[in-house]
Residue frames as qw, qx, qy, qz and C-alpha x, y, z in Angstrom:
[[0.000, 0.888, 0.459, 0.000, 0.00, 0.00, 0.00],
 [0.426, 0.432, -0.013, 0.795, 1.40, 3.36, -1.05],
 [0.345, -0.767, -0.385, 0.381, 1.74, 6.05, 1.58],
 [0.317, 0.789, 0.084, 0.519, 2.20, 9.73, 0.94],
 [0.541, -0.188, -0.348, 0.742, 4.85, 11.56, 2.91],
 [0.089, -0.931, -0.325, 0.141, 3.86, 14.81, 4.54],
 [0.442, 0.642, -0.084, 0.621, 5.67, 17.91, 3.41],
 [0.371, -0.014, -0.481, 0.794, 7.44, 20.04, 6.00],
 [0.267, -0.206, 0.020, -0.941, 4.64, 22.60, 5.99],
 [0.723, -0.282, -0.449, -0.443, 1.99, 19.90, 6.41],
 [0.676, -0.154, -0.622, 0.365, 3.93, 18.29, 9.25],
 [0.153, 0.063, -0.359, 0.918, 4.29, 21.62, 11.06],
 [0.466, -0.232, -0.148, -0.841, 0.60, 22.43, 10.63],
 [0.769, -0.253, -0.558, -0.182, -0.40, 18.98, 11.87],
 [0.525, -0.079, -0.584, 0.615, 1.89, 19.33, 14.89],
 [0.095, -0.134, 0.194, -0.967, 0.36, 22.71, 15.70],
 [0.638, -0.259, -0.342, -0.639, -3.13, 21.27, 15.37],
 [0.733, -0.197, -0.636, 0.141, -2.24, 18.40, 17.73],
 [0.289, 0.018, -0.481, 0.828, -0.88, 20.86, 20.30],
 [0.343, -0.189, -0.007, -0.920, -4.07, 22.91, 20.17],
 [0.751, -0.222, -0.446, -0.434, -6.27, 19.82, 20.48],
 [0.775, -0.157, -0.566, 0.231, -4.27, 17.96, 23.12],
 [0.194, 0.337, -0.419, 0.820, -3.18, 20.86, 25.35],
 [0.561, -0.414, 0.083, -0.713, -6.54, 21.13, 27.18],
 [0.930, -0.168, -0.313, -0.097, -6.43, 17.38, 27.88],
 [0.632, 0.200, -0.465, 0.587, -2.85, 17.68, 29.16],
 [0.070, -0.414, 0.302, -0.856, -3.78, 20.62, 31.40],
 [0.759, -0.368, -0.078, -0.532, -6.81, 18.83, 32.85],
 [0.904, -0.056, -0.394, 0.153, -4.73, 15.73, 33.60],
 [0.450, 0.267, -0.435, 0.733, -2.01, 17.78, 35.28],
 [0.315, -0.434, 0.174, -0.826, -4.50, 19.84, 37.30],
 [0.847, -0.299, -0.283, -0.336, -6.23, 16.66, 38.47],
 [0.861, -0.165, -0.339, 0.341, -3.05, 15.49, 40.24],
 [0.240, 0.500, -0.267, 0.788, -1.98, 18.90, 41.57],
 [0.324, -0.452, -0.650, 0.518, -2.27, 19.72, 45.29],
 [0.014, 0.910, 0.414, -0.014, -4.34, 22.84, 46.09],
 [0.357, -0.730, 0.139, 0.566, -1.15, 24.87, 46.57],
 [0.346, -0.144, 0.611, 0.697, -0.38, 24.46, 42.85],
 [0.341, 0.652, 0.675, 0.049, -3.81, 25.29, 41.45],
 [0.173, 0.965, 0.186, 0.059, -3.37, 29.07, 41.24],
 [0.644, -0.443, 0.174, 0.599, 0.43, 29.26, 41.31],
 [0.418, 0.906, 0.030, 0.059, 2.04, 32.13, 39.43],
 [0.441, 0.332, -0.552, -0.625, 3.82, 31.43, 37.21],
 [0.907, -0.009, -0.039, -0.419, 1.79, 28.38, 36.31],
 [0.405, -0.416, 0.814, 0.003, 3.16, 25.00, 37.31],
 [0.607, 0.315, -0.530, -0.501, 3.12, 22.75, 34.28],
 [0.709, -0.030, -0.704, 0.028, 4.00, 19.56, 36.14],
 [0.619, -0.731, -0.014, -0.285, 3.03, 19.18, 39.81],
 [0.122, 0.637, -0.687, 0.327, 6.00, 19.05, 42.15],
 [0.213, -0.107, 0.896, -0.374, 4.19, 16.61, 44.42],
 [0.478, -0.116, -0.620, -0.611, 1.55, 14.66, 42.45],
 [0.257, 0.004, 0.764, -0.591, -1.39, 13.61, 44.55],
 [0.205, -0.314, -0.838, -0.397, -4.67, 11.76, 44.20],
 [0.010, 0.304, 0.607, -0.734, -6.39, 13.90, 46.81],
 [0.371, 0.198, -0.162, -0.893, -8.63, 15.50, 44.17],
 [0.536, -0.043, -0.749, -0.388, -9.97, 12.10, 43.11],
 [0.292, -0.214, -0.837, 0.410, -10.40, 11.06, 46.73],
 [0.144, 0.207, 0.310, -0.916, -12.37, 14.25, 47.41],
 [0.435, -0.029, -0.529, -0.728, -14.89, 13.27, 44.75],
 [0.670, -0.279, -0.659, -0.196, -16.09, 10.44, 46.96],
 [0.549, -0.497, -0.477, 0.473, -14.98, 11.81, 50.36],
 [0.125, 0.886, 0.200, 0.399, -15.91, 15.52, 50.38],
 [0.456, -0.883, 0.111, 0.004, -13.89, 16.24, 53.54],
 [0.901, -0.028, 0.081, 0.425, -10.64, 14.67, 52.29],
 [0.485, 0.599, 0.026, 0.636, -9.23, 17.89, 50.84],
 [0.369, -0.905, -0.039, -0.209, -9.42, 19.69, 54.20],
 [0.826, -0.368, 0.058, 0.424, -6.01, 18.32, 55.10],
 [0.517, 0.284, 0.175, 0.788, -4.64, 20.97, 52.73],
 [0.092, -0.375, -0.299, 0.873, -6.52, 23.75, 54.52],
 [0.249, -0.056, -0.468, -0.846, -9.21, 23.95, 51.84],
 [0.580, 0.046, 0.430, -0.690, -12.88, 23.76, 52.75],
 [0.330, 0.079, 0.931, 0.136, -14.46, 20.46, 51.80],
 [0.264, -0.116, -0.549, -0.784, -17.03, 20.17, 49.06],
 [0.533, -0.087, 0.345, -0.768, -20.69, 19.99, 50.03],
 [0.890, 0.172, 0.212, -0.365, -21.61, 16.87, 48.07],
 [0.507, -0.277, 0.753, 0.314, -19.82, 13.76, 46.84],
 [0.368, 0.415, -0.478, -0.681, -19.80, 13.03, 43.13],
 [0.232, 0.002, 0.973, -0.003, -21.05, 9.46, 43.57],
 [0.439, 0.565, 0.598, -0.359, -24.67, 10.33, 42.82],
 [0.336, 0.747, -0.205, -0.536, -23.64, 12.44, 39.82],
 [0.028, 0.386, -0.864, -0.321, -21.58, 9.61, 38.30],
 [0.282, 0.243, 0.921, -0.112, -24.41, 7.14, 38.85],
 [0.395, 0.680, 0.353, -0.507, -26.93, 9.63, 37.45],
 [0.262, 0.651, -0.463, -0.542, -24.91, 10.24, 34.29],
 [0.061, -0.173, 0.962, 0.204, -24.45, 6.52, 33.67],
 [0.311, 0.404, 0.822, -0.254, -28.12, 5.69, 34.22],
 [0.374, 0.738, 0.204, -0.523, -29.54, 8.61, 32.23],
 [0.189, 0.638, -0.542, -0.514, -27.05, 8.48, 29.34],
 [0.096, -0.126, 0.968, 0.193, -27.05, 4.72, 28.77],
 [0.324, 0.462, 0.783, -0.260, -30.83, 4.38, 29.08],
 [0.347, 0.760, 0.101, -0.540, -31.62, 7.41, 26.93],
 [0.103, 0.532, -0.681, -0.493, -29.10, 6.36, 24.28],
 [0.194, 0.064, 0.974, 0.094, -30.56, 2.86, 24.05],
 [0.343, 0.624, 0.621, -0.329, -34.12, 4.17, 23.75],
 [0.240, 0.763, -0.141, -0.584, -33.19, 6.91, 21.27],
 [0.050, 0.404, -0.800, -0.441, -31.26, 4.57, 18.97],
 [0.256, 0.225, 0.940, -0.030, -33.94, 1.86, 19.16],
 [0.356, 0.727, 0.446, -0.382, -36.74, 4.26, 18.24],
 [0.158, 0.741, -0.345, -0.554, -34.55, 6.01, 15.69],
 [0.201, -0.203, 0.899, 0.332, -33.69, 2.68, 14.06],
 [0.285, 0.442, 0.850, 0.033, -37.27, 1.66, 13.37],
 [0.233, 0.828, 0.201, -0.469, -38.26, 5.22, 12.49],
 [0.003, 0.612, -0.557, -0.562, -35.43, 5.35, 9.97],
 [0.213, 0.044, 0.935, 0.282, -36.42, 2.02, 8.42],
 [0.286, 0.648, 0.669, -0.226, -40.05, 3.13, 8.24],
 [0.188, 0.831, -0.035, -0.522, -39.21, 6.43, 6.56],
 [0.057, -0.513, 0.699, 0.495, -36.64, 4.94, 4.20],
 [0.093, 0.025, 0.959, 0.267, -38.58, 1.86, 3.15],
 [0.018, 0.565, 0.824, 0.049, -42.25, 2.72, 3.66],
 [0.024, -0.477, -0.173, 0.861, -42.39, 6.51, 3.53],
 [0.495, 0.714, 0.455, -0.195, -44.71, 8.38, 1.21],
 [0.648, 0.439, 0.259, 0.566, -41.80, 9.67, -0.84],
 [0.052, -0.980, -0.061, -0.183, -41.72, 13.10, 0.75],
 [0.654, 0.287, -0.328, 0.618, -38.16, 14.37, 1.17],
 [0.143, -0.657, 0.172, -0.720, -39.29, 16.86, 3.80],
 [0.821, -0.483, -0.258, -0.161, -40.08, 14.26, 6.48],
 [0.775, -0.121, -0.283, 0.552, -36.47, 13.82, 7.70],
 [0.217, 0.382, -0.092, 0.894, -36.05, 17.61, 7.69],
 [0.518, -0.610, -0.161, -0.578, -39.20, 18.05, 9.76],
 [0.866, -0.387, -0.280, 0.151, -37.84, 15.53, 12.27],
 [0.637, 0.055, -0.183, 0.746, -34.48, 17.28, 12.41],
 [0.032, -0.666, -0.100, -0.739, -36.16, 20.66, 12.86],
 [0.684, -0.678, -0.262, -0.067, -36.71, 19.74, 16.49],
 [0.736, -0.321, -0.051, 0.594, -32.99, 20.36, 17.01],
 [0.365, 0.541, 0.176, 0.736, -33.01, 23.75, 15.30],
 [0.343, -0.862, -0.099, -0.360, -34.15, 25.53, 18.45],
 [0.229, 0.504, -0.631, 0.543, -31.51, 26.47, 21.04],
 [0.478, -0.268, -0.805, 0.228, -31.84, 24.44, 24.26],
 [0.080, -0.168, -0.436, 0.880, -32.36, 27.61, 26.33],
 [0.370, -0.028, -0.239, -0.897, -35.46, 28.47, 24.27],
 [0.707, -0.192, -0.541, -0.412, -37.24, 25.20, 25.01],
 [0.341, 0.054, -0.792, 0.503, -35.92, 24.53, 28.52],
 [0.253, -0.012, 0.408, -0.877, -38.56, 26.68, 30.27],
 [0.718, 0.005, -0.250, -0.650, -41.56, 25.10, 28.48],
 [0.680, 0.037, -0.731, 0.039, -40.24, 21.68, 29.42],
 [0.131, 0.068, -0.683, 0.715, -39.86, 22.76, 33.05],
 [0.487, -0.010, 0.171, -0.856, -43.47, 23.97, 33.12],
 [0.778, 0.064, -0.442, -0.442, -44.79, 20.83, 31.41],
 [0.588, 0.083, -0.765, 0.248, -42.75, 18.44, 33.55],
 [0.083, -0.113, 0.574, -0.807, -43.78, 20.28, 36.72],
 [0.649, -0.027, -0.037, -0.759, -47.42, 19.72, 35.80],
 [0.892, 0.044, -0.376, -0.246, -47.02, 15.97, 35.27],
 [0.743, -0.611, 0.259, -0.086, -44.58, 15.41, 38.14],
 [0.918, 0.246, -0.029, 0.309, -41.42, 14.61, 36.19],
 [0.105, 0.874, -0.321, 0.350, -39.24, 17.40, 37.58],
 [0.215, -0.624, 0.692, -0.293, -36.15, 16.17, 39.44],
 [0.869, -0.044, 0.461, -0.177, -36.64, 12.57, 38.33],
 [0.326, -0.306, 0.764, 0.466, -34.66, 10.20, 36.15],
 [0.451, 0.515, 0.724, 0.084, -37.78, 9.48, 34.13],
 [0.229, 0.934, 0.163, -0.220, -38.07, 13.14, 33.16],
 [0.173, -0.740, 0.501, 0.414, -34.35, 13.50, 32.46],
 [0.437, -0.033, 0.833, 0.337, -34.26, 10.38, 30.29],
 [0.422, 0.695, 0.581, -0.036, -37.40, 11.52, 28.45],
 [0.158, 0.941, -0.065, -0.292, -35.88, 14.88, 27.55],
 [0.303, -0.521, 0.689, 0.402, -32.59, 13.25, 26.52],
 [0.484, 0.262, 0.804, 0.225, -34.48, 10.94, 24.18],
 [0.332, 0.846, 0.384, -0.162, -36.52, 13.82, 22.79],
 [0.058, 0.908, -0.250, -0.332, -33.50, 15.97, 21.93],
 [0.239, -0.471, 0.775, 0.346, -31.36, 13.17, 20.47],
 [0.651, 0.331, 0.679, -0.079, -34.04, 11.24, 18.57],
 [0.520, 0.821, -0.004, -0.237, -33.86, 13.56, 15.51],
 [0.031, 0.724, -0.666, -0.175, -30.12, 12.90, 15.24],
 [0.453, -0.159, 0.877, 0.001, -30.43, 9.13, 15.61],
 [0.658, 0.533, 0.498, -0.187, -33.27, 8.95, 13.09],
 [0.404, 0.862, -0.189, -0.239, -31.50, 11.16, 10.56],
 [0.081, -0.640, 0.752, 0.138, -28.16, 9.36, 10.83],
 [0.521, -0.013, 0.853, -0.033, -29.53, 5.83, 10.72],
 [0.643, 0.641, 0.311, -0.281, -31.79, 6.68, 7.79],
 [0.295, 0.794, -0.452, -0.281, -28.74, 7.62, 5.71],
 [0.201, -0.366, 0.906, 0.071, -27.30, 4.14, 6.28],
 [0.577, 0.319, 0.725, -0.198, -30.58, 2.40, 5.47],
 [0.518, 0.765, 0.005, -0.382, -30.91, 4.46, 2.27],
 [0.160, 0.675, -0.676, -0.247, -27.52, 3.18, 1.10],
 [0.397, -0.101, 0.911, -0.053, -28.61, -0.43, 1.52],
 [0.306, 0.044, -0.660, -0.685, -30.18, -1.92, -1.65],
 [0.697, -0.054, 0.249, -0.670, -33.80, -2.92, -1.21],
 [0.770, 0.249, -0.518, -0.276, -33.17, -6.06, -3.25],
 [0.245, 0.262, -0.857, 0.369, -31.30, -7.65, -0.34],
 [0.389, 0.018, 0.604, -0.695, -34.37, -7.41, 1.88],
 [0.752, 0.265, -0.120, -0.591, -36.63, -8.56, -0.95],
 [0.566, 0.306, -0.764, -0.047, -34.43, -11.62, -1.44],
 [0.024, -0.120, 0.840, -0.529, -34.77, -12.45, 2.24],
 [0.584, 0.164, 0.344, -0.717, -38.57, -12.17, 2.00],
 [0.730, 0.323, -0.443, -0.408, -38.58, -14.45, -1.05],
 [0.397, 0.229, -0.866, 0.202, -36.78, -16.99, 1.12],
 [0.526, -0.472, -0.706, -0.050, -39.69, -16.94, 3.55],
 [0.282, -0.193, -0.443, 0.829, -38.83, -14.07, 5.87],
 [0.013, 0.857, 0.512, -0.055, -41.50, -11.62, 6.91],
 [0.243, 0.846, -0.014, 0.473, -40.92, -7.89, 6.48],
 [0.470, -0.821, 0.261, -0.194, -39.93, -7.53, 10.12],
 [0.908, -0.224, 0.286, 0.209, -37.84, -10.68, 9.93],
 [0.693, 0.533, 0.097, 0.475, -36.00, -9.36, 6.88],
 [0.007, 0.889, -0.165, 0.427, -35.16, -6.14, 8.68],
 [0.678, -0.662, 0.300, -0.113, -34.02, -7.96, 11.82],
 [0.880, -0.138, 0.380, 0.248, -31.87, -10.53, 10.03],
 [0.656, 0.432, 0.280, 0.552, -30.66, -8.54, 7.02],
 [0.118, 0.882, 0.089, 0.448, -31.06, -4.77, 7.36],
 [0.501, -0.848, 0.145, -0.094, -29.85, -4.33, 10.92],
 [0.836, -0.289, 0.269, 0.381, -26.76, -6.58, 10.64],
 [0.634, 0.442, 0.256, 0.581, -25.68, -4.85, 7.44],
 [0.065, 0.819, 0.004, 0.570, -25.88, -1.37, 8.96],
 [0.738, -0.567, -0.275, 0.243, -24.33, -2.30, 12.32],
 [0.539, 0.051, -0.051, 0.839, -21.38, -0.02, 11.60],
 [0.082, -0.515, -0.195, -0.831, -23.77, 2.87, 11.23],
 [0.642, -0.649, -0.352, -0.205, -25.61, 1.85, 14.38],
 [0.726, -0.320, -0.236, 0.561, -22.37, 1.84, 16.36],
 [0.308, 0.225, 0.052, 0.923, -21.43, 5.26, 15.00],
 [0.325, -0.601, -0.297, -0.667, -24.87, 6.64, 15.80],
 [0.733, -0.561, -0.378, 0.069, -24.90, 5.09, 19.27],
 [0.618, -0.158, -0.181, 0.749, -21.53, 6.61, 20.09],
 [0.096, 0.362, 0.148, 0.915, -22.58, 10.01, 18.82],
 [0.502, -0.626, -0.341, -0.490, -25.85, 10.00, 20.76],
 [0.758, -0.444, -0.363, 0.310, -24.11, 8.75, 23.91],
 [0.448, 0.046, -0.113, 0.886, -21.63, 11.64, 23.74],
 [0.179, -0.499, -0.224, -0.818, -24.52, 14.11, 23.43],
 [0.680, -0.595, -0.352, -0.244, -26.32, 12.62, 26.42],
 [0.760, -0.263, -0.321, 0.500, -23.20, 12.21, 28.55],
 [0.380, -0.004, -0.080, 0.922, -22.12, 15.83, 28.14],
 [0.140, -0.681, -0.460, -0.553, -25.56, 17.49, 28.18],
 [0.274, -0.065, -0.487, 0.827, -25.76, 20.34, 30.70],
 [0.246, -0.194, -0.069, -0.947, -28.68, 22.71, 30.09],
 [0.693, -0.308, -0.411, -0.506, -31.60, 20.32, 30.57],
 [0.683, -0.188, -0.624, 0.329, -29.88, 18.44, 33.39],
 [0.198, 0.065, -0.366, 0.907, -29.40, 21.75, 35.19],
 [0.378, -0.154, -0.007, -0.913, -32.98, 23.03, 34.93],
 [0.772, -0.180, -0.422, -0.440, -34.70, 19.66, 35.41],
 [0.753, -0.171, -0.567, 0.288, -32.75, 18.41, 38.43],
 [0.278, -0.818, 0.148, -0.482, -32.52, 19.74, 41.99],
 [0.427, -0.577, 0.623, -0.311, -31.81, 17.27, 44.80],
 [0.881, -0.015, 0.438, -0.176, -32.86, 13.79, 43.68],
 [0.838, 0.431, 0.221, 0.252, -31.07, 13.79, 40.33],
 [0.140, -0.864, 0.331, 0.353, -27.59, 14.94, 39.40],
 [0.882, 0.419, 0.060, 0.210, -25.21, 14.41, 36.49],
 [0.716, -0.175, 0.045, 0.674, -21.49, 14.96, 36.01],
 [0.275, 0.493, 0.193, 0.802, -21.79, 18.24, 34.00],
 [0.383, -0.803, -0.201, -0.410, -24.05, 19.71, 36.69],
 [0.791, -0.539, -0.104, 0.268, -21.76, 18.47, 39.46],
 [0.623, 0.177, 0.043, 0.761, -18.78, 20.16, 37.78],
 [0.007, -0.671, -0.141, -0.728, -20.56, 23.49, 38.10],
 [0.641, -0.721, -0.210, -0.159, -21.13, 22.90, 41.82],
 [0.789, -0.214, -0.159, 0.553, -17.40, 22.86, 42.62],
 [0.178, 0.518, -0.064, 0.834, -17.42, 26.60, 43.22],
 [0.504, -0.600, -0.573, 0.241, -17.69, 27.44, 46.93],
 [0.099, -0.957, -0.063, -0.266, -17.87, 30.71, 48.81],
 [0.616, -0.737, 0.248, 0.125, -14.99, 29.73, 51.09],
 [0.677, -0.270, 0.522, 0.444, -12.56, 28.05, 48.71],
 [0.272, 0.589, -0.367, -0.667, -13.49, 29.64, 45.39],
 [0.838, 0.346, -0.272, -0.322, -13.29, 27.33, 42.41],
 [0.719, -0.389, 0.575, 0.032, -11.99, 23.88, 43.31],
 [0.483, 0.644, -0.463, -0.372, -9.97, 23.52, 40.10],
 [0.017, 0.365, -0.931, -0.001, -8.27, 20.27, 41.07],
 [0.444, 0.193, 0.800, -0.355, -11.52, 18.57, 42.05],
 [0.609, 0.612, 0.066, -0.499, -13.21, 19.80, 38.89],
 [0.351, 0.597, -0.668, -0.271, -10.32, 18.47, 36.81],
 [0.201, -0.173, 0.954, -0.143, -10.47, 15.11, 38.58],
 [0.571, 0.397, 0.595, -0.402, -14.17, 14.75, 37.82],
 [0.525, 0.689, -0.228, -0.444, -13.53, 15.83, 34.22],
 [0.097, 0.453, -0.875, -0.142, -10.94, 13.07, 33.89],
 [0.367, 0.116, 0.888, -0.251, -13.45, 10.52, 35.16],
 [0.573, 0.589, 0.274, -0.499, -16.00, 11.87, 32.70],
 [0.398, 0.658, -0.509, -0.388, -13.57, 11.40, 29.79],
 [0.277, -0.312, 0.909, 0.007, -12.68, 7.80, 30.66],
 [0.633, 0.327, 0.671, -0.204, -15.94, 6.13, 29.41],
 [0.554, 0.777, -0.014, -0.298, -15.79, 8.03, 26.12],
 [0.106, 0.689, -0.695, -0.175, -12.15, 7.09, 25.53],
 [0.403, -0.149, 0.900, -0.073, -12.71, 3.41, 26.39],
 [0.641, 0.492, 0.537, -0.242, -15.88, 3.03, 24.33],
 [0.436, 0.818, -0.212, -0.309, -14.34, 4.91, 21.42],
 [0.046, -0.562, 0.813, 0.143, -11.29, 2.63, 21.47],
 [0.494, 0.033, 0.859, -0.132, -13.34, -0.56, 21.69],
 [0.581, 0.592, 0.551, -0.089, -15.59, 0.31, 18.74],
 [0.032, -0.669, 0.320, 0.670, -13.14, 2.28, 16.62],
 [0.174, -0.040, 0.844, 0.506, -13.34, -0.23, 13.77],
 [0.150, 0.622, 0.768, 0.013, -17.13, 0.00, 13.77],
 [0.019, 0.820, 0.144, -0.553, -16.93, 3.79, 13.89],
 [0.104, -0.429, 0.579, 0.685, -14.68, 3.80, 10.84],
 [0.142, 0.268, 0.896, 0.325, -17.12, 1.51, 9.06],
 [0.077, 0.747, 0.611, -0.250, -20.05, 3.68, 10.06],
 [0.021, -0.759, 0.050, 0.649, -18.45, 6.92, 8.95],
 [0.008, 0.383, -0.662, -0.644, -17.50, 5.56, 5.53],
 [0.391, 0.334, 0.857, -0.040, -20.62, 3.49, 4.90],
 [0.415, 0.781, 0.464, -0.045, -22.05, 4.51, 1.54],
 [0.120, -0.774, 0.261, 0.565, -19.08, 6.69, 0.62],
 [0.068, -0.277, 0.787, 0.547, -18.35, 4.45, -2.38],
 [0.703, 0.340, 0.191, -0.594, -21.24, 4.05, -4.77],
 [0.543, -0.012, 0.801, 0.253, -21.53, 0.90, -6.80]]
């Protein structure tokens, strides 16, 4: 396989791009293992002189950081981590499942209107702040405020247009004749989709699932306005690490940010081959 060497200019530009992209990650990692004395040091301390795990310990033991003379945090991050896992995983599964069958229905049994997918996607054309208040009022009326049911419902609502739109593009690229051949062999319509359509677009499903999971895992606006005491997520918990006595707890925030990045990095690594398949599916036309 032939490979093309990068020119000097291209190599320099790529190196600069990598620095810009990776520097925030490097800074978060370094801040997460810095003691409180290094958080606001001037000049900045690039590498902590005495690396510590106290910031990670504080996430689950709010009083741990007091040994450095810093006021403890008011709430452990345990509930926030659990809340993010429960809400994100559940909402992603529901969104992709509904989006899958919606995409198949529109692609294979739609009335031919090209505006239907656009109408579905239009639900994401409004800024979250514009629709947050109506959802708060509606959820307050039906008793879904500060509950995982309400949070999962809103996550599904805001990501369903994306999952439907993305999966539909993969179904459109799949020839109908393959499903028709399966039905000629005795499969029902549903059976053909379950045994032929879905396996053949699994790369696209993985890509869509990962994309929707990232949206749910990092969502902040709706989690903030729809949760109070019973429900918390990692993005909301990050905003709580600002206290009147200690100011911003940079190290603790960075530690929680590192924990938040771990699932995305692991899942992305495990399904990278499927992601590559999903992103290139249909790029080459026969």
